[in-house]
N, C-alpha and C positions, 0 to 999 in steps of 0.2 A: 501575427497574433501578439498582442500586448498583454503581458501577465503582471498582475499586481500581487505582491506578497504583503498581506496586511497582518501585522503582528502586535500582540500585547505581551510585554515581558517585563518582569520586575527584577529578576536576578540575572538577566542577560542570557540565560540558558536557551530559552525559546528563541530569542533574537539570533543567537549563534547558529541555530539550526537553519533559520531563514537565510542567514548570510551564506552558509555552505550551499544551500539550494540555489540561491542567486548565482553564485560562482559557477556551479555546474551548468545552469541554464545559459549563462553568458558564454561559457566555453562552447556551447552548442549553437551559438549565434542567435539565441532567443532574446527578444526585448523584454526585460524584466526590471521591476522597480520594487524596492521594499518601502513600505510606509508604516510608521508606528502609530499605534493608538496610545495617546498620552492623557490620562485623566488628571483633573485638577485635584491635588492633594492625594492622600493615601486612600486606597480602596481596600476594605476588609471584607471577608466573607459575609454575606448577608446585606452588604451595602445597597441602598436604594437611591434613586435620583442622582445618578452619577453624571457629573459634568466633565467635559473634555477640553484640554488645551488644544489638542489636534484631533481632527476627525477626518480620516482619509476618505476621499471621494472615489467610489468604486466605478462610477459611470464611465471613466476613460479607459477601463480595462475590458478586454475580451474574455479573460479568464482570471480567476482569483484563487489564491491560496490563503487560508486563514490559519494563523498559528497562535496558540494560547497555552498558558500553564493551566493545570488543574488546581483549584483551590477548594479546600474543605470537601473533597470527594465529588466535586462538580466543576462545571465550566467557570472560569474566573469571572466575577461579576462585571468587570470592565468590558470584557469581550462580549458577554451576553448583552449588556446595555448598548454597546456599539452596534452589534448585529441587529438588534431590535429597532434601531433608529434608521437603518438603511431603508429607503422607500421601495426599491425594487432591485431584484437580481435576475430579472427576466432575461432568458437566453444566455446566461453566463454559465460557463463550465467552472466548477468549484471543487477544490480539494481542501482538506483540512488536516492539521496535525495538532496534537497536544503533547506537552511534556509534563512529567510527574515524577515525584521522588520515590513513591512506594511501589514495589514490584507486583503486588497482588492484583488480580483482575477486579476485585470488588472495591478498589480504592479510587474509582471515579474516572478513569481514562475513557472507558466506553460510554459512560454516562455523559461526559463532556462532549465527546464526538457526536453522540445522538442529539444533544441539544443544538449543536452547530448545524447538523443536518436538518433538524426540524425547522429551525428559524430560516435557513437558506431556502429550503424547499417551499416554505409558506410564502416566500417572496419571489417564487418562480425560478430559482436557481437549480441547476442540475449537478448533483454531487457525483464526481467521477473517481474519487479516491480519498482514503483517510488512513492515518497512522497514529499510533500512540508510542511515544518515546519515553522509556523509563530512564531516569537519570541515575544510572548505576554503572558498574564496570563494563557492561556490554553495550553501553549507549552508542559508542562509535560504530559498531556493527549495525545497530538499529537505525542510526542516522544514515548510514550508507544505503541500507535497504530502502529507506524513505526516499532518498535522492534518486536512486535507480527507478523506483516505482513511479515517482512523480515526473521524472524526465521522459518516461515512455508515454505517459498519458497526456502530456502537453506538447 
């Protein structure tokens, strides 16, 4: 099974989680590749008509993990725009994680995960796992939990 980790990251926090996940998968002998979503210019909350420097092709993967930060209590606009441009996720196993700074439940983590799930399911994808990582002093434990959970489902 070929696994693609498609990540959007501005501060490198989300990307660092993807790297740790890739390391674990590689230790287990899984074929995994990280691909980055890179928009042209800066993307701010509420941005529309986002154009991309790089747009990962998901077709070559059997399974996907999408990683994104939370922006303004919702899914980062660049990740939302990228997911909406994917023509199909038919028969793909999908997991997703988001990173965020604020620890409260109402600060957008679940809303961002729900948006990823909605878009992926509308394109035929099957969501098999999700996680929200709060970037605080207990993040290492939460990242460890995410890695253990995702390594079991893939």
